[in-house]
C-alpha positions as CSV (number, residue, x, y, z in Angstrom):
1,X,-8.8,9.0,-27.5
2,X,-8.2,6.9,-24.4
3,X,-8.7,8.3,-20.9
4,X,-7.4,6.5,-17.9
5,X,-9.2,7.3,-14.7
6,X,-7.5,7.2,-11.3
7,X,-8.6,8.4,-7.9
8,X,-9.3,7.6,-4.3
9,X,-12.0,5.1,-3.3
10,X,-15.5,6.6,-3.5
11,X,-14.2,9.9,-5.1
12,X,-16.3,9.6,-8.2
13,X,-14.4,7.6,-10.8
14,X,-17.6,5.7,-11.7
15,X,-19.5,9.0,-12.0
16,X,-17.0,10.3,-14.6
17,X,-17.1,6.9,-16.4
18,X,-20.9,6.9,-16.4
19,X,-21.0,10.4,-18.0
20,X,-18.4,9.5,-20.6
21,X,-20.2,6.3,-21.6
22,X,-23.8,7.6,-21.5
23,X,-23.3,11.1,-22.8
24,X,-20.3,10.9,-25.0
25,X,-20.3,7.3,-26.3
26,X,-17.0,6.2,-24.7
27,X,-16.4,2.5,-24.4
28,X,-15.7,1.4,-20.8
29,X,-12.9,-0.9,-19.6
30,X,-12.5,-1.6,-15.9
31,X,-9.4,-2.8,-14.0
32,X,-11.7,-3.7,-11.2
33,X,-13.9,-5.9,-13.5
34,X,-10.8,-7.5,-15.0
35,X,-9.6,-8.4,-11.5
36,X,-12.9,-9.7,-10.3
37,X,-13.0,-12.1,-13.3
38,X,-9.6,-13.4,-12.3
39,X,-10.6,-13.7,-8.6
40,X,-13.7,-15.7,-9.6
41,X,-11.6,-17.9,-11.9
42,X,-9.4,-18.7,-8.9
43,X,-12.3,-19.3,-6.6
44,X,-11.3,-16.6,-4.1
45,X,-13.3,-14.3,-2.0
46,X,-14.1,-11.0,-3.7
47,X,-12.9,-8.2,-1.3
48,X,-10.6,-5.3,-1.5
49,X,-7.6,-7.2,0.1
50,X,-7.9,-10.1,-2.4
51,X,-8.2,-7.6,-5.3
52,X,-5.0,-5.9,-4.2
53,X,-3.2,-9.3,-3.8
54,X,-4.3,-10.6,-7.2
55,X,-3.5,-7.4,-9.0
56,X,0.0,-7.3,-7.4
57,X,0.6,-11.0,-8.2
58,X,-0.3,-10.3,-11.9
59,X,1.9,-7.2,-12.0
60,X,4.8,-9.1,-10.5
61,X,4.5,-12.0,-12.8
62,X,3.7,-10.2,-16.1
63,X,5.0,-6.6,-15.5
64,X,3.7,-3.5,-13.6
65,X,1.4,-2.5,-16.4
66,X,0.0,-5.9,-17.3
67,X,-3.7,-5.4,-16.5
68,X,-3.8,-2.0,-18.3
69,X,-2.0,-3.5,-21.3
70,X,-4.7,-6.1,-21.6
71,X,-7.4,-3.4,-21.4
72,X,-5.6,-1.1,-23.7
73,X,-5.5,-3.8,-26.4
74,X,-9.2,-4.2,-26.1
75,X,-9.8,-0.4,-26.2
76,X,-7.6,0.0,-29.3
77,X,-9.7,-2.6,-31.1
78,X,-12.7,-0.3,-31.0
79,X,-13.1,2.6,-33.4
80,X,-14.2,5.3,-30.9
81,X,-13.2,6.8,-27.6
82,X,-12.5,4.6,-24.6
83,X,-12.1,5.1,-20.8
84,X,-10.1,2.7,-18.6
85,X,-11.2,3.0,-15.0
86,X,-9.2,2.4,-11.8
87,X,-5.6,3.1,-12.7
88,X,-3.8,2.4,-9.4
89,X,-0.1,1.6,-10.1
90,X,2.7,3.8,-11.4
91,X,3.5,1.3,-14.1
92,X,-0.1,1.4,-15.3
93,X,0.0,5.2,-15.5
94,X,3.3,5.3,-17.3
95,X,2.1,2.7,-19.8
96,X,-1.0,4.8,-20.6
97,X,1.0,8.0,-21.0
98,X,3.6,6.2,-23.2
99,X,0.8,5.0,-25.5
100,X,-0.9,8.4,-26.0
101,X,-3.6,8.2,-23.4
102,X,-4.4,10.9,-21.0
103,X,-5.0,10.5,-17.2
104,X,-7.7,12.1,-15.2
105,X,-7.7,11.9,-11.4
106,X,-10.6,12.4,-9.0
107,X,-10.6,13.1,-5.3
108,X,-12.9,14.2,-2.5
109,X,-13.0,14.6,1.2
110,X,-12.4,11.3,3.0
111,X,-15.7,11.3,5.0
112,X,-17.7,12.2,1.9
113,X,-16.1,9.3,0.0
114,X,-16.8,6.9,2.9
115,X,-20.5,7.9,2.9
116,X,-20.6,7.3,-0.9
117,X,-19.2,3.8,-0.7
118,X,-21.7,2.9,2.0
119,X,-24.5,3.9,-0.4
120,X,-23.3,2.0,-3.4
121,X,-23.4,-1.4,-1.8
122,X,-20.5,-3.0,-3.7
123,X,-19.3,-6.3,-2.3
124,X,-15.9,-4.8,-1.5
125,X,-17.4,-1.7,0.3
126,X,-19.1,-3.3,3.3
127,X,-16.5,-2.0,5.7
128,X,-16.3,0.4,8.7
129,X,-14.6,3.8,8.5
130,X,-11.4,2.5,10.2
131,X,-11.0,-0.3,7.6
132,X,-11.8,2.2,4.8
133,X,-8.9,4.4,6.1
134,X,-6.6,1.5,6.5
135,X,-7.2,0.3,2.9
136,X,-6.8,3.8,1.6
137,X,-3.5,4.3,3.4
138,X,-2.2,0.9,2.1
139,X,-3.2,1.7,-1.5
140,X,-2.0,5.3,-1.5
141,X,1.8,5.2,-1.7
142,X,3.2,1.8,-2.7
143,X,7.0,1.9,-3.4
144,X,7.2,-1.0,-5.9
145,X,6.3,-0.4,-9.5
146,X,3.7,-3.2,-9.4
147,X,2.2,-2.1,-6.1
148,X,-0.8,0.3,-5.7
149,X,0.3,3.9,-5.5
150,X,-2.9,5.9,-6.1
151,X,-1.4,9.2,-5.0
152,X,1.6,8.7,-7.3
153,X,-0.7,8.0,-10.3
154,X,-2.8,11.1,-9.4
155,X,0.4,13.2,-9.6
156,X,0.7,12.0,-13.3
157,X,-2.8,13.2,-14.1
158,X,-3.5,15.7,-16.9
159,X,-6.6,16.9,-15.1
160,X,-7.7,16.6,-11.4
161,X,-11.3,16.8,-10.4
162,X,-12.2,17.7,-6.8
163,X,-15.6,16.0,-6.4
164,X,-16.9,17.5,-3.1
165,X,-20.0,18.9,-4.9
166,X,-23.1,17.6,-6.7
167,X,-23.2,15.2,-9.5
168,X,-24.4,17.9,-11.9
169,X,-21.4,20.1,-11.0
170,X,-19.1,17.1,-11.6
171,X,-20.7,16.6,-15.1
172,X,-20.0,20.3,-15.9
173,X,-16.4,19.8,-14.8
174,X,-16.1,16.8,-17.1
175,X,-17.5,18.8,-20.0
176,X,-14.8,21.5,-19.4
177,X,-12.1,18.8,-19.2
178,X,-13.3,17.3,-22.5
179,X,-13.2,20.7,-24.2
180,X,-9.6,21.1,-23.0
181,X,-8.6,17.9,-25.0
182,X,-10.8,18.7,-28.0
183,X,-13.7,16.4,-27.4
184,X,-17.2,17.9,-27.8
């Protein structure tokens, strides 16, 4: 089984991935990590704007699902379950669905999410609240198939998590969602 994870910044995608990998043995493939590798290869600054630009350039050049196609190939080479994290473009979501994957989305209150990103200290998260909101608005509803459209991908989700609670409650929600798709 392959699960694609989408959601807003700081909502808890990584929390779900951590649970799936540590508790259920899923292999993890990350769009973000794939893009960071490419950004480093090009010698560019690693920030959210550059990540978006590089992702969009790759999708324009190779097709709207290019990054996810590469990760899906890697995921299919393994013999057990896999999770692909950070599905952000409609073309990526469509590709996953067409190839038998399911999509899970996660969201939370904007201020809760901002506080979470401040605490995780990622190189792309050292921003003020205004910049956080600007990035989110820019990534939410892209109109081109290669552009980020997180809200559009979330509408494609087979299951939506509302992560305004504790990590333990989130893990219980993940367990319930796994039962729905037949994973124990």
